[in-house]
N, C-alpha and C positions, 0 to 999 in steps of 0.2 A: 378786595378787588372792585368794590362798587364805584369809587371815584374814577378808576381807570375805565370801567365799563361806560360810565356816563360820557367821558371824554371821547370814547370811540363810537358812541351811538349804539351801544349794545344793551339790550334789555336783560337784566340779570334777575334771576329768581333764586330764593334761598329756602331750603328745607331746614327748619330749626325746631329744636325740642320745645321751646317756649318763647314767649314774647320778651322774657328777661335776657335772652342770649344777645350778645353784642351785635351779631349780624342781623338779627330780627329787629333791632332798634334802628338800623341804618337803611336796610333795603326795603322799599315799599312793598306792601302786601305779602309778607312772608307766609309761606305754607308751614303750618305747624304739624309736627308728627315725629314719630320715632324712626330715625334713619335705619335702625336695625330691623324694622318691620318690612318684609318683602313687599306686601301689598301697598303700604304707604309709599315705598320707594318707587314701585311701578306706576302708581297714579301720578306721582310727582314728575317722573321722567317724561310723561306724555305732554307736559306743559312747555318743553323746551326742545331745541334742535340738538344741543350737546349737553351731556351730563358730566360734570367734573366733581371730584370727591376730595374733601378736605378733612374727613373724619375717619380715623383708622378703624372705627367700630362698624363701619358699613360692611355688610356681608359680601364677600367675593362671589359666593354662590348665587346670591340674588342679582349681583351685577352681571354675572355670566348669563343668567336667564334673560335679563333685559337686553344684553348684547345679541343673544340668539334671536330675540324678537325684533331686532332691527334698531334698537336704541344705540346712538353713538355715545360711547363711554370713554372718556379720556382723562387720565391714563387708563389703559385697558385693565380689565379684571386680571388678566394674565400677568401684567406687570405689578399690579397692586398686591398680588399674592406674595410677592417677595418681601414686602415691608410688613405684612401681617404675620409672617412667620420668620422673623429675621434670624432666629437662632438655628434654623435648619435650612429651609429652602434657599434663602438669600445667600447664606454663607457657602452652601454647596455649589450654587450656580456661579458665584463669583470665582471660587477656586477653580471651577471648570475652565474658565478662560483666563486663568493666570494671575488674578489679582490677589494681593496679600490681605488677609482678613484677620482682624484682632481675634485672639482666642484659638487660632489655628497655628500650625507650625511657624508661620512667619511672624506671629505675634509673641512667640515664646522667647524668653531670654533677652529681650530688648528693653531699653529704657525709654519711656515716653517723655518727650520734651514739652509738648503742648498739644492742644486741640486745634484742629483746622477745619474749615468748611469750604468745600468747592461747590458752588452753585452754577448750574447750567440749565438751559432750556432746549427742548427739541420739539420740532413740529412733525406732523404726520408725513410731510414730504421729505423729511430728513434734514432740514435746516437746523443748525445748532448755534448756540450763543453761550458765552461764559463770562461771568463776572470775575473780578480779581479774587483770588483765594483769601479768605478772611481767617483771623484768629479769634477763638472764643475763650474768654477768660472767666473762670468760675470764681466768684468772690463770696466766701462764706459769710452769711448773715446779711449781705446786701445784694443788690441786683447784679446779675452777670453783665459783662460787656463784650461787644464784638468790635474788632478793629479791622478795617479794610483799607488797604491790603494788609496781610499779615506782616508785621514789622520784622525786618531782618531775614525774611524767608529767601533762601537761595533761589534765584530765577529758574534754574534747572529743575529744582524740586517743585516750585510753583507750577511750572509747565507740566511736570509729571502728574501732579494732583489734578490739574485741569484735564489732562489726557485721560486719566483714570475715570473721571466723572463723565466725560463725553462718551467714552467707550462703554461704560455701564449703561448709559442712556440708550445707546444704539443696540447693545446686545440684548437688553431686556425689553426693547421696544417702547421706552417711556415716551409719553407725549405730555408736554407741560414742563413745569419746573421740577428739577431733581436736585435735592440737596444731599451731598455725600459728606458725611461726617468722618473725618480722618484724624489719625494721630501722627504727628511727626515723631519718628523713633530713631534711635541710634543703637547699633550693636556695640556692646562694651568692648569688643575686640578692635573696633575701628573708631572708638570715641575720640582718641587723641588727634586723629586727622580730620575730625568734624564731619565724617561721612554720615549722612542721614537718609532716611527713606520715609515713605508714608504707608500706613496700613488703613484699611477701611474698617470703621467702627459700626456705622449704621447708615441707612438710607431713609429719605423722606420724599415722597412724590407729590409735592405740593409746595406753595410758598412757605418759607421756613423762618424760624426766629433769627437764624444767622444771616438772613437776607433783608432784614428790616431796614438796614442802613441804605438800601438801594432806593427807597422812597424819596429820600432827600439828597442822596449822594451819587446817584447814577443817572445817566441820560434816560434809561428805561428801567423802571422799577420791576421787581420780581412779580408783582401783581399784574401789571400791564402785560408783561412778557408771558405770563401763564395764560392770560386770555388770548393773546395773539397766537400762542402755540396750539391751544386746544381748538381754536377756530381755524387753524391752518392759514393764518395771516402771515405776511412777512414779519420776521422777528425784528425787534428794535435794537438800537445801539446799547450795549451793556457797559460802556466805558464810564469810569467815575468822573464826576464833575470837579473834584478837588483831589489833591494828593492824598489826603487822609479823611476818613469818616469813622466816627466812633459812636456806637449806640450803647446805651446803658439802660437796663431795666429800672422801672419805677415800682417799688414795692409799697403795698398798703401799710398803713400805720394805725395808730390808736384813734385818730380822728377821721371821720368819713368825708369831710368837705375839703377837696383839694384846690378849690378855686383860689383862695388867697395865696397859697404857696406857688402855684404856677403863674399867677399874676405877677408875683415878685420876680420869678425867674425870667419871665418875658421882659420885664422892665430892666432887670439887672443885665441881661445878656440877650439882646434882640436876635442874635444869630442862632440861638438854641431852638430846635424844632421839637415841640412837645406833642406826643401822641398818647391820648388816653383811650381806653378800650370800652368804657361804659360799664365796667364790672362793679359789683358791690365792693366797697373798700373794706378789707380786713387785713390784719397784720400778717405779713409774709406772702401775700398774694401778689402776683405780678399784675398791676392794674394799668400799665402803660410803659412807654419808653421815651427817652430823649435821644436826639441825634445832633451831633455837632460835626461840621466839616470845615477843613482849613488846611493851611500850609505847614503848620508846626505840630507834630504829633503830641509832644508833651502838653502844649497849650490846649489842643483839642480834647485830649483825655481828661485834663483837669477841669475844663469847663463842663464837659458832659457829666462827670462824676459829681461835681458840685450841684448842678441842676437836678440830677436824680435824687441826691441826698436831701436837698432842700425840699423838694416836692414831697418826699417820703417822711419829712420831719426828723431826719437824722441830725441835721444841722439847722440852725435858725438865723444864720447870718451869711 
């Protein structure tokens, strides 16, 4: 969120566990401490006007105490409680207002076609915004990819997924970015006619992996939108800048210096956007991602995959 904060003239502080953490390397004057320590969290909260949380380990009870003491916490502890206990509280609450949740009756006896992600944002004043529903493709042994919008998704089902996400945001009182992970499913009894539906798999109340494409592919990125929402600023335009955006994870490999490989990628395909996270490089660790946007989906996917594989050392040409 730091580049977006700079552009908006917002001073951003970060509570980090150590100077080795990616955020602490980027944001000036990081405050070091354990976010699970209530006293550390309380002292940090006094430094800012609004506190937003990106770590699921933060104690909801500690946040509730801060809120009772007058600290503005967004999303609220009451909302965050649903993502810290997704197996019970979140599922019970969603079924109360009629949403289908994986693992409940609606998730039984159906075939999962693919994973989807509906990202939305909501402000305290109730304004909402939604990006196109994306597809998440898990690739064994290499980086996952996200395709936006989800290819071949029925417009009615895309609208339904977005409606589900916006409704959840409103019902739970979410402020900021909400990522709703969904499965596109089909009942075997209706499979021949192609009838599909969506079920909710999980929630995340923060900028999400499935929304990284928005940094390069949308008018307003999820990071800027999260800042706008938690500060109750008018939300930005979430529309995509190109027909297709594909983001692919970059995994660490056996050599730690990625400079030469991404230098080659930049020269080979100037349209590729490379994002590295400042993490120590080790095999299998996600150390960054690449995004490609364009008119032709097959071309965009091929270019993104090639760039990610080259940086990771999977290929050398």
